[in-house]
N, C-alpha and C positions, 0 to 999 in steps of 0.2 A: 412376892412380886418382885422385891428387889433381886433376891437370888436368881431368878429366872430371867430377868431382862439383863441382868449384869453377866449372865452367861453368854450373851451374844457379844461378839468383837465390836460391831459398831455402838453398843450401847454400855461398855463396861463402866463407864463414868456419868452415865444417865442420872441425874439427881433424882432420889427417892428418899423420903423420910426415913431414918432408923426405927422410928417407933410411931405408933398412930396418935394423931392428934384428937384429944378427948374434949373439945370444946362442945358446948351446946349448940349444935347446927340446927337451923330451922327445919332441915329436910328430915332429920331423924328424931328430933324433940318430942314429937308426938308419936312415934312409933309404939306399936304394942307388942313387936316382937324383934328378936334381933335384926339389926339393919346396920349396912356399912355403906360409907361413902368412899368410893375409890377414884379420887382424881389423878388420872395419869399424864396430864398435861392439859396444855391451854393452846387452842386454835390461834389465838392473838400473839403468841410466841412463836418465832419461826422455827427455832430447833425442837420444840415440843410438836409443832404442827406437821413438820417431816416425819417426825417418829410415829405420830399418830396415823399416819397414813401409810407406814409402812407394815406390810402384812406380817414380817417376822417379829417386829415389834408387838403387834396385836396379838399375835398368837402366844409370844412368850408372857405378856401381860395376862390374858386369860389362864395360861397354864398356872401363872403364879397366883391367880385368884382362886382357882380350882384347889390347888395344893393346900392353900391357906385354909379354906373351906373345910376341905377333906381331913386336915389336922385339928382344925377346932372341933368337928364332930368325933374326932377320935380322942380329944382331951389331951393332946400332947402339945407342948410350945413349939413354935417354930424354930428350927435350927437350920442351919446351912450346910448342906452336903459338903464334907471336907475329910481328908484323910488326917488322923489326930495322932497317930503313932505305929510303930511297926519295924521292922528289921530294915534299917539303914545301911548295915554293912554285915556281910557274911562272907566266909571262907570256906571254899570246897574243894575238893580232890577229883580229878577225873572219874566219871561215872559216877558220883555221887549225887543223889536227888534229895532236896532237903524241902520242908514245907516252909513258906515265907508267909507270916501272917501281918497283915495291914490292918489296923483299926479305923473305923469310920465313924463320923457323927453325921446327925441329920437323917432325914427320912427319903432317901433315894428310892425312884421309881424302879422296880424291875421288870425284866432283866437288866443287868450293868453289861456293858461291852467293856473289856480290860484289853487294852493295848500297850504293849512294851517297844520301845525303840532303843537301840543303842545310841547313848550320847558321847560315849568314849569306847574304842576298841582298839586293843593292841594290833600294830599293824599285821602280824603274822596270823591272826585269827579271823574267822568268819562269823561275823555278828547279824544274827537275823532276828528280828523281833517277832513277835506274834500277836495274835488277837483270839480273845477268849470270851465265851459269855458266862456269867455268873447268875444263876439262879437266885431265887429269893432265899436271903439268908440274914441272919445277924451279925453283928460286927463280932470278930474281924473277918475280913476276906481272907482266904487262903488259897495261895498258889504254890507253884515249886519251882525251885530254881536248880540247875544244873551246868556243869561245865562240859557235858557231853562226854563220851568215851574216847573220842579221837583227839582232844586238845590234851596235849601232854607237857606244853610249856607253863611257866608262871606268868600272870599276867592279871591286870586290873581292869575292870570293866565297868562301866557307869550305865545304868539303863534309867529311861524315862518312862514312867508308867502312867497312863492315863485311864480314869474310870469315867465311862458317860453312861448316866441312866436313861431309861425309857423317855424322859422328858429333855433329854437333852443336856441336862446339868453336868458339869465336869468336876472332877477331884483329880488331884495331881500327886504323884510322890516319884522319889528317887531311889535306887538302890545300887549301893557300891559292892561289887562282887569281885572277890579275888580268887583265882583259881591256882591251886599250888599242887604239883605232882607228890 
């Protein structure tokens, strides 16, 4: 739930415990099957109350609970969707196309939408980002980088890359790219 709720801009710092509380709670003490209590806020707290009434918050909480349940049934531990490693700096020649691998952790729901945007672009270059869809895969994601055939000057570019899974969870990376004729 923490990963899902914190993916929302308005709830990036909403307080959620880092791990479950294992107290002997009355509601679960007599349970004869797996049982969970998910307290997502208190109506007596003004900030919690506002969040609980927000449909985006409700959807994120339920999406997080569903993911936790699904991962539990799969026998895998919860892990945040994040970019863990990959090409952070590459050098290319005009017309060259090279694969760029970016490793990820967690259990994103596919398909993933990958969007690249220029953070810095030499004044003489035309930098246009792109959006692609990544079907289900294991880590790493593999994309392609190119300077294009028309770019004949030397220059450095910085690309911001955002990966958004089907549940709206986001992971980000940056790529420094140098084009040299």
